[in-house]
VOGU-3710 file (C-alpha; in Angstrom, 3 decimals, decimal comma):
1> xxxxxxxxxx> 95,013/142,775/-73,665  94,920/146,589/-73,577  92,000/148,464/-75,086  92,139/151,225/-77,657  90,751/154,656/-76,875  87,740/153,966/-79,063  86,714/151,120/-76,773  86,652/153,486/-73,804  84,591/155,991/-75,777  82,192/153,235/-76,832
11> xxxxxxxxxx> 81,562/152,213/-73,224  81,154/155,819/-72,075  78,677/156,510/-74,867  76,486/153,547/-73,926  76,624/154,583/-70,271  75,681/158,161/-71,163  72,818/157,315/-73,521  71,517/154,239/-71,705  70,968/152,595/-75,060  73,069/150,802/-77,651
21> xxxxxxxxxx> 70,952/152,287/-80,437  71,344/155,916/-79,359  75,021/155,423/-78,514  75,698/153,884/-81,942  73,964/156,824/-83,623  76,073/159,303/-81,636  79,248/157,405/-82,471  78,288/156,953/-86,146  78,825/153,194/-86,077  76,410/150,291/-86,420
31> xxxxxxxxxx> 74,685/148,900/-83,359  75,977/145,321/-83,948  79,549/146,629/-84,149  79,130/148,574/-80,911  77,573/145,622/-79,110  80,349/143,307/-80,325  83,077/145,681/-79,136  81,524/146,006/-75,659  81,142/142,238/-75,356  84,795/141,846/-76,333
41> xxxxxxxxxx> 85,767/144,225/-73,509  83,695/142,218/-71,044  85,242/138,926/-72,180  88,782/140,263/-71,818  88,065/141,744/-68,403  86,184/138,678/-67,246  83,273/140,647/-65,847  80,016/142,208/-66,965  80,213/145,976/-67,398  76,646/146,654/-68,518
51> xxxxxxxxxx> 73,279/145,450/-67,238  71,105/144,834/-70,294  68,094/143,340/-68,483  66,064/146,518/-67,969  64,471/148,933/-70,402  67,595/151,081/-70,244  71,145/149,791/-70,353  72,911/150,546/-67,062  76,421/150,155/-65,704  77,051/147,328/-63,285
61> xxxxxxxxxx> 79,081/148,010/-60,149  82,165/146,855/-62,025  81,192/149,062/-64,949  80,782/152,104/-62,682  84,277/151,565/-61,311  85,809/151,107/-64,740  84,033/154,145/-66,220  85,271/156,333/-63,358  88,883/155,634/-64,334  88,144/155,635/-68,064
71> xxxxxxxxxx> 86,750/159,187/-67,864  89,780/160,302/-65,907  92,124/158,702/-68,438  90,425/160,343/-71,409  90,434/163,693/-69,615  94,172/163,454/-68,940  94,852/162,444/-72,544  92,863/165,424/-73,815  94,865/167,691/-71,521  98,113/166,181/-72,789
81> xxxxxxxxxx> 97,035/166,723/-76,395  96,287/170,399/-75,725  99,657/170,783/-74,008  101,462/169,325/-77,021  99,660/171,681/-79,396  99,987/174,698/-77,144  102,087/177,447/-78,667  103,884/179,717/-76,236  104,008/182,666/-78,629  100,179/182,602/-78,943
91> xxxxxxxxxx> 100,337/182,388/-82,736  97,550/179,812/-82,441  95,543/178,100/-79,742  92,204/178,231/-77,992  90,654/179,316/-74,704  87,411/178,062/-73,157  85,958/180,584/-70,729  82,719/180,862/-68,753  81,341/183,678/-66,615  78,350/184,089/-64,344
101> xxxxxxxxxx> 75,550/186,177/-65,916  76,167/189,603/-64,337  79,661/189,790/-65,813  78,366/189,684/-69,371  76,949/193,181/-68,788  80,180/195,014/-68,027  83,265/192,817/-67,694  83,600/190,174/-70,360  83,054/192,490/-73,348  86,065/194,740/-72,662
111> xxxxxxxxxx> 88,231/191,786/-71,628  87,384/189,663/-74,661  87,858/192,652/-76,953  91,318/193,419/-75,577  92,306/189,750/-75,636  91,300/189,371/-79,280  93,107/192,576/-80,208  96,304/191,279/-78,606  95,994/187,665/-79,736  93,813/187,524/-82,879
121> xxxxxxxxxx> 94,819/183,947/-83,720  93,500/182,495/-80,445  90,043/180,947/-80,752  87,956/182,167/-77,813  84,841/180,338/-76,590  82,755/182,247/-74,020  79,764/180,816/-72,174  77,381/182,324/-69,637  76,701/179,793/-66,880  75,729/179,588/-63,228
131> xxxxxxxxxx> 78,635/179,230/-60,817  77,914/175,601/-59,929  77,869/174,651/-63,624  81,128/176,548/-64,219  82,880/174,622/-61,453  81,494/171,281/-62,650  82,651/172,070/-66,204  86,129/172,990/-64,964  86,394/169,697/-63,091  85,237/167,828/-66,213
141> xxxxxxxxxx> 87,900/169,655/-68,262  85,240/171,288/-70,419  86,525/174,769/-69,522  89,919/176,377/-68,991  88,889/179,328/-66,802  85,822/180,725/-65,098  84,934/184,080/-63,565  82,531/184,016/-60,642  82,255/185,029/-56,985  84,373/183,964/-54,041
151> xxxxxxxxxx> 82,657/181,649/-51,598  82,358/177,945/-51,026  83,751/176,023/-53,986  83,778/172,409/-55,093  86,824/170,351/-54,093  89,438/170,581/-56,827  88,727/174,233/-57,718  91,491/176,818/-57,307  90,606/180,502/-57,024  92,433/183,794/-57,481
161> xxxxxxxxxx> 90,763/186,991/-56,272  90,399/189,755/-58,888  88,388/192,663/-57,456  85,399/193,518/-55,283  82,030/194,225/-56,864  79,801/196,897/-55,335  76,028/197,003/-55,759  73,951/200,157/-55,576  70,629/201,604/-56,612  70,619/202,367/-60,352
171> xxxxxxxxxx> 68,121/204,790/-61,898  67,548/206,593/-65,171  68,384/210,277/-65,627  64,691/211,250/-65,344  64,180/209,459/-62,002  63,459/211,634/-58,930  66,612/210,255/-57,298  68,853/210,919/-60,308  70,311/214,187/-58,973  70,763/212,964/-55,423
181> xxxxxxxxxx> 74,321/213,515/-54,184  74,284/211,622/-50,893  73,452/208,022/-49,908  69,800/206,995/-49,800  68,583/205,396/-46,546  67,413/201,935/-47,473  64,165/202,379/-45,532  63,099/204,958/-48,137  62,704/202,042/-50,561  59,872/200,585/-48,477
191> xxxxxxxxxx> 57,011/199,970/-50,917  58,864/201,663/-53,784  58,619/199,964/-57,209  61,813/198,207/-58,275  62,863/196,161/-61,281  65,159/193,375/-60,101  66,977/190,362/-61,445  65,037/187,120/-61,113  65,762/184,609/-58,396  67,915/182,402/-60,642
201> xxxxxxxxxx> 70,662/185,050/-60,286  72,888/184,755/-57,218  72,850/188,563/-57,130  69,105/188,524/-56,410  69,631/186,379/-53,324  72,302/188,839/-52,174  69,831/191,736/-52,618  66,937/189,951/-50,880  69,147/189,119/-47,913  70,171/192,779/-47,619
211> xxxxxxxxxx> 66,580/194,044/-47,670  65,557/191,384/-45,146  68,353/192,332/-42,757  67,222/195,954/-42,865  63,489/195,200/-42,603  62,678/196,831/-45,920  60,135/195,465/-48,404  60,155/197,221/-51,774  57,448/196,555/-54,327  58,976/194,241/-56,949
221> xxxxxxxxxx> 57,213/195,551/-60,027  59,380/193,725/-62,578  61,592/190,633/-62,441  63,849/189,814/-65,384  66,548/187,261/-66,110  68,415/189,775/-68,260  70,454/192,745/-67,066  70,026/194,357/-70,482  66,234/194,270/-70,071  66,518/195,966/-66,673
231> xxxxxxxxxx> 68,852/198,720/-67,855  66,617/199,430/-70,847  63,547/199,621/-68,599  65,013/201,933/-65,977  66,169/204,311/-68,717  62,585/204,597/-69,945  60,446/204,301/-66,787  60,361/205,642/-63,202  61,564/202,241/-61,970  64,861/201,774/-60,131
241> xxxxxxxxxx> 66,996/198,653/-59,816  69,840/197,285/-57,705  72,775/196,329/-59,928  76,572/196,309/-59,975  77,795/199,908/-59,969  80,133/199,184/-62,876  77,168/198,713/-65,211  76,315/202,415/-64,945  79,890/203,683/-65,247  80,227/205,947/-68,287
251> xxxxxxxxxx> 76,581/205,294/-69,210  74,967/208,602/-70,252  71,451/207,605/-69,196  72,059/205,778/-65,923  72,932/207,037/-62,454  74,046/205,181/-59,318  72,872/206,082/-55,828  74,641/204,420/-52,895  72,362/202,967/-50,242  72,776/203,520/-46,525
261> xxxxxxxxxx> 73,869/201,196/-45,086  75,770/200,021/-48,188  75,189/196,586/-49,664  78,017/194,175/-48,750  80,657/193,939/-51,466  81,432/190,626/-53,152  84,820/189,358/-54,270  85,123/188,401/-57,931  87,486/185,508/-58,519  89,149/183,621/-61,360
271> xxxxxxxxxx> 88,442/179,878/-61,212  90,392/176,943/-62,611  90,805/173,244/-61,938  93,490/172,540/-59,349  96,620/171,043/-60,878  95,331/171,398/-64,434  97,602/172,293/-67,325  97,351/176,023/-68,022  97,847/176,827/-71,683  99,678/179,923/-72,853
281> xxxxxxxxxx> 96,301/181,367/-73,846  94,857/180,771/-70,376  97,889/182,332/-68,733  97,696/185,335/-71,066  94,011/185,864/-70,342  94,566/185,646/-66,590  97,367/188,203/-66,863  95,231/190,514/-69,016  92,355/190,268/-66,532  94,583/191,353/-63,648
291> xxxxxxx> 96,030/194,195/-65,725  92,515/195,374/-66,630  91,456/195,250/-62,982  94,540/197,231/-61,927  94,009/199,900/-64,577  90,286/200,169/-63,786  90,759/200,420/-60,034
//
């Protein structure tokens, strides 16, 4: 006997929630119906898929194996459904995109605006996530594309380099360094008050490594998990920050000062799941991104 898709979803829900009650609520069916359907699966397969003896319902070894392939099957079916409904002329469709936090400050706004202007009937979902979560979501088929940094990636992730991101000291127009024309020796930042991104940003680790390599210890006066907070503060206070240079481009109240030696550049890359179906919307966004990079370079 072959199972219907709902049976697979029932088993996955119980495995995810660890409870027949919570799974039934999530599935909007009665608990007795859910329990009966799972027992029917176990009878047909001739093995126990769930261990019901503990406080939480858990998968047996056989259940773990079955769920592994069930998830893969549902993922492939979802991909096939999107492919069938994909429209090459972009008259309708959707795109699921995620970016690491620094890109929300200068990159994703212009890109999303241009994409919507070109393709107003494409539904665009944008999330801000850490790079490891982006890659996990791509592998789970919860995203179509991601924008992050080049480096070590999870198996099954394909990358395409976009551009290099440069970091520099960023100050407000009233800062003593604002009119400086040449690079600032990094040692001059020893003990100077800075406002930096918090440690949950990969960029902060990049900055800390740079200061450590050059034996410089600034005074970290402010830490924030928002680039917008930092840019607002340095416009209004004598504090400086280290941020992507692009954030200050065309900003009337911010100035960039290169450091000497310069901070190492990082390569920004477009991420997707290897071998995954790329919708017309995903292909159009990737093309637009490369065009934007070329015109901005």
